[in-house]
All heavy atoms as TSV, in Angstrom:
chain	resi	resn	atom	element	x	y	z
A	1	THR	N	N	101.872	77.603	92.198
A	1	THR	CA	C	100.581	77.931	91.638
A	1	THR	C	C	100.002	76.809	90.779
A	1	THR	O	O	98.906	76.965	90.250
A	1	THR	CB	C	100.672	79.199	90.775
A	1	THR	OG1	O	101.564	78.976	89.685
A	1	THR	CG2	C	101.096	80.407	91.583
A	2	GLN	N	N	100.712	75.722	90.647
A	2	GLN	CA	C	100.258	74.658	89.755
A	2	GLN	C	C	98.886	74.134	90.145
A	2	GLN	O	O	98.046	73.876	89.275
A	2	GLN	CB	C	101.277	73.509	89.710
A	2	GLN	CG	C	101.014	72.533	88.586
A	2	GLN	CD	C	101.057	73.200	87.212
A	2	GLN	OE1	O	102.059	73.801	86.853
A	2	GLN	NE2	N	99.974	73.111	86.465
A	3	ALA	N	N	98.630	73.989	91.437
A	3	ALA	CA	C	97.321	73.487	91.866
A	3	ALA	C	C	96.208	74.439	91.441
A	3	ALA	O	O	95.129	73.995	91.028
A	3	ALA	CB	C	97.298	73.283	93.376
A	4	LEU	N	N	96.442	75.729	91.521
A	4	LEU	CA	C	95.450	76.708	91.079
A	4	LEU	C	C	95.253	76.649	89.572
A	4	LEU	O	O	94.130	76.746	89.078
A	4	LEU	CB	C	95.868	78.118	91.484
A	4	LEU	CG	C	95.885	78.421	92.975
A	4	LEU	CD1	C	96.491	79.792	93.233
A	4	LEU	CD2	C	94.490	78.326	93.555
A	5	GLN	N	N	96.332	76.498	88.844
A	5	GLN	CA	C	96.231	76.408	87.391
A	5	GLN	C	C	95.484	75.149	86.956
A	5	GLN	O	O	94.761	75.172	85.955
A	5	GLN	CB	C	97.632	76.429	86.762
A	5	GLN	CG	C	98.335	77.764	86.928
A	5	GLN	CD	C	99.718	77.752	86.332
A	5	GLN	OE1	O	99.896	77.355	85.185
A	5	GLN	NE2	N	100.708	78.169	87.102
A	6	ASP	N	N	95.661	74.081	87.698
A	6	ASP	CA	C	95.019	72.809	87.365
A	6	ASP	C	C	93.529	72.794	87.712
A	6	ASP	O	O	92.782	71.982	87.166
A	6	ASP	CB	C	95.716	71.652	88.078
A	6	ASP	CG	C	97.118	71.407	87.552
A	6	ASP	OD1	O	97.437	71.877	86.436
A	6	ASP	OD2	O	97.905	70.755	88.272
A	7	ASP	N	N	93.105	73.672	88.625
A	7	ASP	CA	C	91.692	73.770	89.002
A	7	ASP	C	C	91.010	74.711	88.009
A	7	ASP	O	O	91.187	75.923	88.060
A	7	ASP	CB	C	91.585	74.308	90.422
A	7	ASP	CG	C	90.162	74.402	90.923
A	7	ASP	OD1	O	89.243	74.705	90.117
A	7	ASP	OD2	O	89.960	74.215	92.133
A	8	GLU	N	N	90.240	74.146	87.088
A	8	GLU	CA	C	89.674	74.918	85.975
A	8	GLU	C	C	88.874	76.137	86.442
A	8	GLU	O	O	89.034	77.239	85.907
A	8	GLU	CB	C	88.803	74.017	85.112
A	8	GLU	CG	C	88.361	74.670	83.825
A	8	GLU	CD	C	87.613	73.721	82.922
A	8	GLU	OE1	O	87.983	72.539	82.860
A	8	GLU	OE2	O	86.658	74.187	82.280
A	9	ALA	N	N	88.039	75.964	87.436
A	9	ALA	CA	C	87.204	77.077	87.914
A	9	ALA	C	C	88.044	78.165	88.565
A	9	ALA	O	O	87.850	79.359	88.298
A	9	ALA	CB	C	86.148	76.554	88.889
A	10	ARG	N	N	88.964	77.770	89.432
A	10	ARG	CA	C	89.827	78.759	90.114
A	10	ARG	C	C	90.731	79.458	89.115
A	10	ARG	O	O	90.937	80.668	89.182
A	10	ARG	CB	C	90.676	78.083	91.192
A	10	ARG	CG	C	89.939	77.639	92.401
A	10	ARG	CD	C	89.684	78.741	93.365
A	10	ARG	NE	N	90.977	79.256	93.833
A	10	ARG	CZ	C	91.128	80.368	94.507
A	10	ARG	NH1	N	90.100	81.089	94.812
A	10	ARG	NH2	N	92.318	80.774	94.872
A	11	SER	N	N	91.293	78.710	88.184
A	11	SER	CA	C	92.184	79.289	87.189
A	11	SER	C	C	91.443	80.336	86.363
A	11	SER	O	O	91.944	81.440	86.136
A	11	SER	CB	C	92.749	78.204	86.277
A	11	SER	OG	O	93.648	78.770	85.346
A	12	LYS	N	N	90.232	80.021	85.944
A	12	LYS	CA	C	89.429	80.960	85.154
A	12	LYS	C	C	89.160	82.234	85.949
A	12	LYS	O	O	89.295	83.342	85.438
A	12	LYS	CB	C	88.118	80.305	84.728
A	12	LYS	CG	C	87.230	81.178	83.871
A	12	LYS	CD	C	85.956	80.424	83.482
A	12	LYS	CE	C	85.056	81.227	82.580
A	12	LYS	NZ	N	84.559	82.453	83.138
A	13	ALA	N	N	88.780	82.067	87.213
A	13	ALA	CA	C	88.485	83.226	88.063
A	13	ALA	C	C	89.715	84.110	88.247
A	13	ALA	O	O	89.625	85.338	88.223
A	13	ALA	CB	C	87.953	82.764	89.423
A	14	ILE	N	N	90.861	83.501	88.426
A	14	ILE	CA	C	92.096	84.259	88.616
A	14	ILE	C	C	92.503	84.949	87.318
A	14	ILE	O	O	92.838	86.138	87.309
A	14	ILE	CB	C	93.219	83.344	89.143
A	14	ILE	CG1	C	92.898	82.918	90.581
A	14	ILE	CG2	C	94.576	84.031	89.050
A	14	ILE	CD1	C	93.773	81.810	91.119
A	15	LEU	N	N	92.461	84.231	86.215
A	15	LEU	CA	C	92.858	84.812	84.931
A	15	LEU	C	C	91.971	85.984	84.532
A	15	LEU	O	O	92.439	86.921	83.880
A	15	LEU	CB	C	92.855	83.741	83.839
A	15	LEU	CG	C	93.975	82.721	83.938
A	15	LEU	CD1	C	93.786	81.630	82.892
A	15	LEU	CD2	C	95.333	83.378	83.792
A	16	GLU	N	N	90.717	85.963	84.932
A	16	GLU	CA	C	89.824	87.086	84.643
A	16	GLU	C	C	90.261	88.357	85.365
A	16	GLU	O	O	89.890	89.453	84.966
A	16	GLU	CB	C	88.387	86.728	85.028
A	16	GLU	CG	C	87.753	85.724	84.090
A	16	GLU	CD	C	86.404	85.222	84.561
A	16	GLU	OE1	O	86.025	85.493	85.730
A	16	GLU	OE2	O	85.738	84.544	83.770
A	17	ARG	N	N	91.045	88.215	86.420
A	17	ARG	CA	C	91.502	89.368	87.205
A	17	ARG	C	C	92.920	89.813	86.854
A	17	ARG	O	O	93.414	90.786	87.399
A	17	ARG	CB	C	91.422	89.018	88.692
A	17	ARG	CG	C	89.979	88.755	89.130
A	17	ARG	CD	C	89.889	88.399	90.570
A	17	ARG	NE	N	90.338	89.525	91.391
A	17	ARG	CZ	C	90.444	89.495	92.709
A	17	ARG	NH1	N	90.139	88.394	93.350
A	17	ARG	NH2	N	90.852	90.536	93.374
A	18	ILE	N	N	93.589	89.099	85.968
A	18	ILE	CA	C	94.946	89.461	85.547
A	18	ILE	C	C	94.846	90.170	84.202
A	18	ILE	O	O	94.464	89.558	83.209
A	18	ILE	CB	C	95.851	88.211	85.423
A	18	ILE	CG1	C	95.977	87.503	86.769
A	18	ILE	CG2	C	97.232	88.607	84.892
A	18	ILE	CD1	C	96.729	86.187	86.703
A	19	PRO	N	N	95.163	91.470	84.156
A	19	PRO	CA	C	95.054	92.200	82.892
A	19	PRO	C	C	95.835	91.571	81.736
A	19	PRO	O	O	95.389	91.647	80.593
A	19	PRO	CB	C	95.587	93.587	83.239
A	19	PRO	CG	C	95.232	93.757	84.684
A	19	PRO	CD	C	95.476	92.376	85.265
A	20	ALA	N	N	96.955	90.943	82.003
A	20	ALA	CA	C	97.732	90.301	80.938
A	20	ALA	C	C	97.008	89.069	80.390
A	20	ALA	O	O	97.330	88.602	79.302
A	20	ALA	CB	C	99.120	89.915	81.431
A	21	GLY	N	N	96.049	88.540	81.158
A	21	GLY	CA	C	95.228	87.432	80.685
A	21	GLY	C	C	95.891	86.075	80.669
A	21	GLY	O	O	95.413	85.158	80.005
A	22	ARG	N	N	96.988	85.935	81.393
A	22	ARG	CA	C	97.676	84.638	81.407
A	22	ARG	C	C	98.459	84.491	82.699
A	22	ARG	O	O	98.751	85.466	83.390
A	22	ARG	CB	C	98.626	84.506	80.221
A	22	ARG	CG	C	99.772	85.509	80.251
A	22	ARG	CD	C	100.737	85.296	79.095
A	22	ARG	NE	N	101.796	86.270	79.101
A	22	ARG	CZ	C	102.885	86.238	79.868
A	22	ARG	NH1	N	103.053	85.257	80.729
A	22	ARG	NH2	N	103.799	87.176	79.771
A	23	TRP	N	N	98.799	83.252	82.999
A	23	TRP	CA	C	99.671	82.985	84.138
A	23	TRP	C	C	101.084	83.413	83.768
A	23	TRP	O	O	101.495	83.310	82.611
A	23	TRP	CB	C	99.664	81.490	84.475
A	23	TRP	CG	C	98.391	81.049	85.124
A	23	TRP	CD1	C	97.299	80.526	84.501
A	23	TRP	CD2	C	98.073	81.109	86.507
A	23	TRP	NE1	N	96.317	80.249	85.413
A	23	TRP	CE2	C	96.768	80.597	86.663
A	23	TRP	CE3	C	98.758	81.548	87.636
A	23	TRP	CZ2	C	96.142	80.506	87.903
A	23	TRP	CZ3	C	98.130	81.453	88.868
A	23	TRP	CH2	C	96.847	80.945	88.993
A	24	GLY	N	N	101.825	83.881	84.737
A	24	GLY	CA	C	103.215	84.235	84.510
A	24	GLY	C	C	104.100	83.003	84.436
A	24	GLY	O	O	103.710	81.906	84.839
A	25	ASN	N	N	105.300	83.200	83.920
A	25	ASN	CA	C	106.285	82.116	83.892
A	25	ASN	C	C	107.653	82.702	84.259
A	25	ASN	O	O	107.795	83.910	84.409
A	25	ASN	CB	C	106.311	81.418	82.525
A	25	ASN	CG	C	106.647	82.363	81.402
A	25	ASN	OD1	O	107.680	83.028	81.427
A	25	ASN	ND2	N	105.790	82.446	80.398
A	26	ALA	N	N	108.617	81.857	84.427
A	26	ALA	CA	C	109.945	82.295	84.871
A	26	ALA	C	C	110.557	83.336	83.941
A	26	ALA	O	O	111.234	84.263	84.402
A	26	ALA	CB	C	110.871	81.087	85.012
A	27	ASP	N	N	110.298	83.236	82.654
A	27	ASP	CA	C	110.852	84.203	81.703
A	27	ASP	C	C	110.333	85.614	81.948
A	27	ASP	O	O	110.992	86.591	81.588
A	27	ASP	CB	C	110.532	83.797	80.265
A	27	ASP	CG	C	111.265	82.540	79.832
A	27	ASP	OD1	O	112.313	82.220	80.452
A	27	ASP	OD2	O	110.797	81.879	78.898
A	28	ASP	N	N	109.170	85.738	82.553
A	28	ASP	CA	C	108.611	87.057	82.836
A	28	ASP	C	C	109.440	87.830	83.864
A	28	ASP	O	O	109.340	89.051	83.947
A	28	ASP	CB	C	107.170	86.937	83.330
A	28	ASP	CG	C	106.233	86.436	82.251
A	28	ASP	OD1	O	106.393	86.856	81.086
A	28	ASP	OD2	O	105.347	85.628	82.569
A	29	LEU	N	N	110.235	87.145	84.622
A	29	LEU	CA	C	111.084	87.794	85.623
A	29	LEU	C	C	112.395	88.321	85.040
A	29	LEU	O	O	113.087	89.108	85.672
A	29	LEU	CB	C	111.419	86.823	86.754
A	29	LEU	CG	C	110.229	86.333	87.570
A	29	LEU	CD1	C	110.675	85.243	88.525
A	29	LEU	CD2	C	109.605	87.479	88.318
A	30	ALA	N	N	112.728	87.910	83.835
A	30	ALA	CA	C	114.036	88.228	83.255
A	30	ALA	C	C	114.295	89.724	83.156
A	30	ALA	O	O	115.360	90.208	83.555
A	30	ALA	CB	C	114.177	87.575	81.883
A	31	GLY	N	N	113.354	90.490	82.631
A	31	GLY	CA	C	113.569	91.927	82.457
A	31	GLY	C	C	113.806	92.638	83.775
A	31	GLY	O	O	114.723	93.461	83.904
A	32	ALA	N	N	112.984	92.331	84.775
A	32	ALA	CA	C	113.140	92.950	86.089
A	32	ALA	C	C	114.465	92.539	86.725
A	32	ALA	O	O	115.146	93.358	87.350
A	32	ALA	CB	C	111.977	92.564	86.994
A	33	THR	N	N	114.844	91.284	86.545
A	33	THR	CA	C	116.098	90.794	87.113
A	33	THR	C	C	117.297	91.489	86.485
A	33	THR	O	O	118.206	91.943	87.192
A	33	THR	CB	C	116.208	89.268	86.918
A	33	THR	OG1	O	115.080	88.643	87.533
A	33	THR	CG2	C	117.479	88.720	87.512
A	34	VAL	N	N	117.302	91.591	85.175
A	34	VAL	CA	C	118.406	92.262	84.477
A	34	VAL	C	C	118.477	93.722	84.902
A	34	VAL	O	O	119.551	94.253	85.186
A	34	VAL	CB	C	118.253	92.136	82.944
A	34	VAL	CG1	C	119.228	93.032	82.209
A	34	VAL	CG2	C	118.440	90.686	82.522
A	35	PHE	N	N	117.335	94.393	84.957
A	35	PHE	CA	C	117.307	95.787	85.381
A	35	PHE	C	C	117.853	95.950	86.796
A	35	PHE	O	O	118.731	96.791	87.042
A	35	PHE	CB	C	115.891	96.349	85.305
A	35	PHE	CG	C	115.737	97.670	85.997
A	35	PHE	CD1	C	116.376	98.810	85.515
A	35	PHE	CD2	C	114.973	97.789	87.136
A	35	PHE	CE1	C	116.260	100.028	86.155
A	35	PHE	CE2	C	114.842	99.001	87.789
A	35	PHE	CZ	C	115.486	100.119	87.301
A	36	LEU	N	N	117.351	95.169	87.744
A	36	LEU	CA	C	117.779	95.319	89.138
A	36	LEU	C	C	119.241	94.949	89.341
A	36	LEU	O	O	119.885	95.445	90.264
A	36	LEU	CB	C	116.880	94.483	90.055
A	36	LEU	CG	C	115.449	95.011	90.190
A	36	LEU	CD1	C	114.589	94.006	90.949
A	36	LEU	CD2	C	115.419	96.377	90.863
A	37	ALA	N	N	119.778	94.104	88.479
A	37	ALA	CA	C	121.188	93.727	88.574
A	37	ALA	C	C	122.102	94.693	87.820
A	37	ALA	O	O	123.321	94.583	87.907
A	37	ALA	CB	C	121.389	92.314	88.039
A	38	SER	N	N	121.517	95.658	87.124
A	38	SER	CA	C	122.312	96.572	86.307
A	38	SER	C	C	122.630	97.872	87.037
A	38	SER	O	O	122.054	98.178	88.087
A	38	SER	CB	C	121.549	96.912	85.021
A	38	SER	OG	O	120.498	97.829	85.300
A	39	ASP	N	N	123.537	98.639	86.469
A	39	ASP	CA	C	123.877	99.950	87.035
A	39	ASP	C	C	122.691	100.911	86.994
A	39	ASP	O	O	122.647	101.866	87.765
A	39	ASP	CB	C	125.059	100.568	86.282
A	39	ASP	CG	C	126.379	99.885	86.612
A	39	ASP	OD1	O	126.461	99.225	87.674
A	39	ASP	OD2	O	127.324	100.013	85.813
A	40	ALA	N	N	121.735	100.667	86.124
A	40	ALA	CA	C	120.552	101.525	86.044
A	40	ALA	C	C	119.750	101.502	87.340
A	40	ALA	O	O	118.989	102.428	87.612
A	40	ALA	CB	C	119.670	101.097	84.871
A	41	ALA	N	N	119.929	100.476	88.138
A	41	ALA	CA	C	119.184	100.354	89.393
A	41	ALA	C	C	120.077	100.540	90.618
A	41	ALA	O	O	119.676	100.205	91.723
A	41	ALA	CB	C	118.509	98.984	89.446
A	42	ASN	N	N	121.257	101.114	90.445
A	42	ASN	CA	C	122.195	101.172	91.566
A	42	ASN	C	C	121.783	102.116	92.686
A	42	ASN	O	O	122.399	102.116	93.745
A	42	ASN	CB	C	123.619	101.467	91.089
A	42	ASN	CG	C	123.797	102.868	90.561
A	42	ASN	OD1	O	122.854	103.645	90.525
A	42	ASN	ND2	N	124.992	103.177	90.115
A	43	TYR	N	N	120.754	102.925	92.488
A	43	TYR	CA	C	120.283	103.811	93.549
A	43	TYR	C	C	118.881	103.425	94.023
A	43	TYR	O	O	118.206	104.171	94.692
A	43	TYR	CB	C	120.316	105.265	93.051
A	43	TYR	CG	C	120.451	106.282	94.161
A	43	TYR	CD1	C	121.621	106.381	94.905
A	43	TYR	CD2	C	119.403	107.143	94.475
A	43	TYR	CE1	C	121.736	107.308	95.921
A	43	TYR	CE2	C	119.515	108.069	95.481
A	43	TYR	CZ	C	120.681	108.146	96.204
A	43	TYR	OH	O	120.800	109.071	97.220
A	44	ILE	N	N	118.458	102.240	93.656
A	44	ILE	CA	C	117.154	101.727	94.075
A	44	ILE	C	C	117.358	100.820	95.281
A	44	ILE	O	O	118.116	99.862	95.232
A	44	ILE	CB	C	116.471	100.951	92.929
A	44	ILE	CG1	C	116.170	101.898	91.777
A	44	ILE	CG2	C	115.200	100.272	93.424
A	44	ILE	CD1	C	115.610	101.211	90.556
A	45	HIS	N	N	116.659	101.152	96.362
A	45	HIS	CA	C	116.770	100.382	97.602
A	45	HIS	C	C	115.401	100.309	98.273
A	45	HIS	O	O	114.655	101.281	98.263
A	45	HIS	CB	C	117.753	101.041	98.577
A	45	HIS	CG	C	119.125	101.169	98.017
A	45	HIS	ND1	N	120.033	100.161	98.078
A	45	HIS	CD2	C	119.723	102.180	97.354
A	45	HIS	CE1	C	121.155	100.545	97.499
A	45	HIS	NE2	N	120.985	101.776	97.042
A	46	GLY	N	N	115.090	99.180	98.849
A	46	GLY	CA	C	113.904	99.032	99.678
A	46	GLY	C	C	112.583	99.232	98.965
A	46	GLY	O	O	111.704	99.903	99.481
A	47	THR	N	N	112.438	98.651	97.810
A	47	THR	CA	C	111.162	98.735	97.101
A	47	THR	C	C	110.734	97.358	96.631
A	47	THR	O	O	111.540	96.431	96.571
A	47	THR	CB	C	111.264	99.709	95.898
A	47	THR	OG1	O	109.956	99.953	95.381
A	47	THR	CG2	C	112.142	99.152	94.812
A	48	THR	N	N	109.477	97.239	96.312
A	48	THR	CA	C	108.949	96.005	95.746
A	48	THR	C	C	108.593	96.271	94.297
A	48	THR	O	O	107.887	97.235	93.991
A	48	THR	CB	C	107.686	95.553	96.510
A	48	THR	OG1	O	108.030	95.351	97.881
A	48	THR	CG2	C	107.111	94.281	95.921
A	49	LEU	N	N	109.085	95.444	93.418
A	49	LEU	CA	C	108.795	95.570	91.993
A	49	LEU	C	C	107.896	94.393	91.606
A	49	LEU	O	O	108.368	93.281	91.414
A	49	LEU	CB	C	110.092	95.545	91.180
A	49	LEU	CG	C	109.956	95.613	89.669
A	49	LEU	CD1	C	109.305	96.922	89.249
A	49	LEU	CD2	C	111.315	95.474	89.015
A	50	PRO	N	N	106.589	94.634	91.523
A	50	PRO	CA	C	105.705	93.522	91.183
A	50	PRO	C	C	105.835	93.110	89.721
A	50	PRO	O	O	105.839	93.957	88.836
A	50	PRO	CB	C	104.302	94.064	91.471
A	50	PRO	CG	C	104.431	95.541	91.489
A	50	PRO	CD	C	105.865	95.870	91.765
A	51	VAL	N	N	105.990	91.838	89.509
A	51	VAL	CA	C	105.999	91.259	88.163
A	51	VAL	C	C	104.811	90.298	88.174
A	51	VAL	O	O	104.943	89.121	88.477
A	51	VAL	CB	C	107.328	90.531	87.872
A	51	VAL	CG1	C	107.308	89.915	86.480
A	51	VAL	CG2	C	108.514	91.481	88.031
A	52	ASP	N	N	103.624	90.868	87.899
A	52	ASP	CA	C	102.389	90.115	88.135
A	52	ASP	C	C	101.344	90.257	87.034
A	52	ASP	O	O	100.169	89.957	87.256
A	52	ASP	CB	C	101.792	90.537	89.471
A	52	ASP	CG	C	101.364	91.996	89.505
A	52	ASP	OD1	O	101.475	92.694	88.464
A	52	ASP	OD2	O	100.907	92.456	90.567
A	53	GLY	N	N	101.744	90.705	85.869
A	53	GLY	CA	C	100.802	90.807	84.765
A	53	GLY	C	C	99.737	91.870	84.952
A	53	GLY	O	O	98.754	91.899	84.239
A	54	GLY	N	N	99.938	92.751	85.927
A	54	GLY	CA	C	98.987	93.823	86.178
A	54	GLY	C	C	98.015	93.553	87.326
A	54	GLY	O	O	97.149	94.370	87.619
A	55	TRP	N	N	98.183	92.420	88.003
A	55	TRP	CA	C	97.284	92.032	89.097
A	55	TRP	C	C	97.119	93.147	90.125
A	55	TRP	O	O	96.000	93.488	90.496
A	55	TRP	CB	C	97.827	90.772	89.764
A	55	TRP	CG	C	97.062	90.314	90.969
A	55	TRP	CD1	C	97.266	90.695	92.255
A	55	TRP	CD2	C	95.974	89.388	91.000
A	55	TRP	NE1	N	96.379	90.065	93.089
A	55	TRP	CE2	C	95.569	89.249	92.339
A	55	TRP	CE3	C	95.306	88.666	90.033
A	55	TRP	CZ2	C	94.538	88.421	92.732
A	55	TRP	CZ3	C	94.280	87.832	90.431
A	55	TRP	CH2	C	93.911	87.714	91.752
A	56	LEU	N	N	98.206	93.754	90.581
A	56	LEU	CA	C	98.124	94.785	91.613
A	56	LEU	C	C	97.625	96.122	91.087
A	56	LEU	O	O	97.124	96.950	91.840
A	56	LEU	CB	C	99.485	94.988	92.284
A	56	LEU	CG	C	99.964	93.824	93.144
A	56	LEU	CD1	C	101.383	94.109	93.655
A	56	LEU	CD2	C	99.032	93.587	94.304
A	57	GLY	N	N	97.758	96.359	89.785
A	57	GLY	CA	C	97.377	97.640	89.212
A	57	GLY	C	C	95.936	97.717	88.755
A	57	GLY	O	O	95.488	98.746	88.294
A	58	ARG	N	N	95.196	96.648	88.911
A	58	ARG	CA	C	93.828	96.644	88.391
A	58	ARG	C	C	92.902	97.502	89.184
A	58	ARG	O	O	92.919	97.879	90.220
A	58	ARG	CB	C	93.293	95.225	88.270
A	58	ARG	CG	C	93.304	94.479	89.583
A	58	ARG	CD	C	92.812	93.064	89.413
A	58	ARG	NE	N	93.215	92.257	90.501
A	58	ARG	CZ	C	92.742	92.348	91.737
A	58	ARG	NH1	N	91.840	93.230	92.049
A	58	ARG	NH2	N	93.172	91.546	92.684
């Protein structure tokens, strides 16, 4: 996504559509990763867990 972030107009347009108001980073995946790797998720199969700052929920 670096090219999109570097393009000021595109970045602004995209950020306006992300409820969190910012680009994600690798640390944003940590909570979902820990959860999915834990026993709390041992009966979860075949689903998509979006970590997208609310992009899909808007």
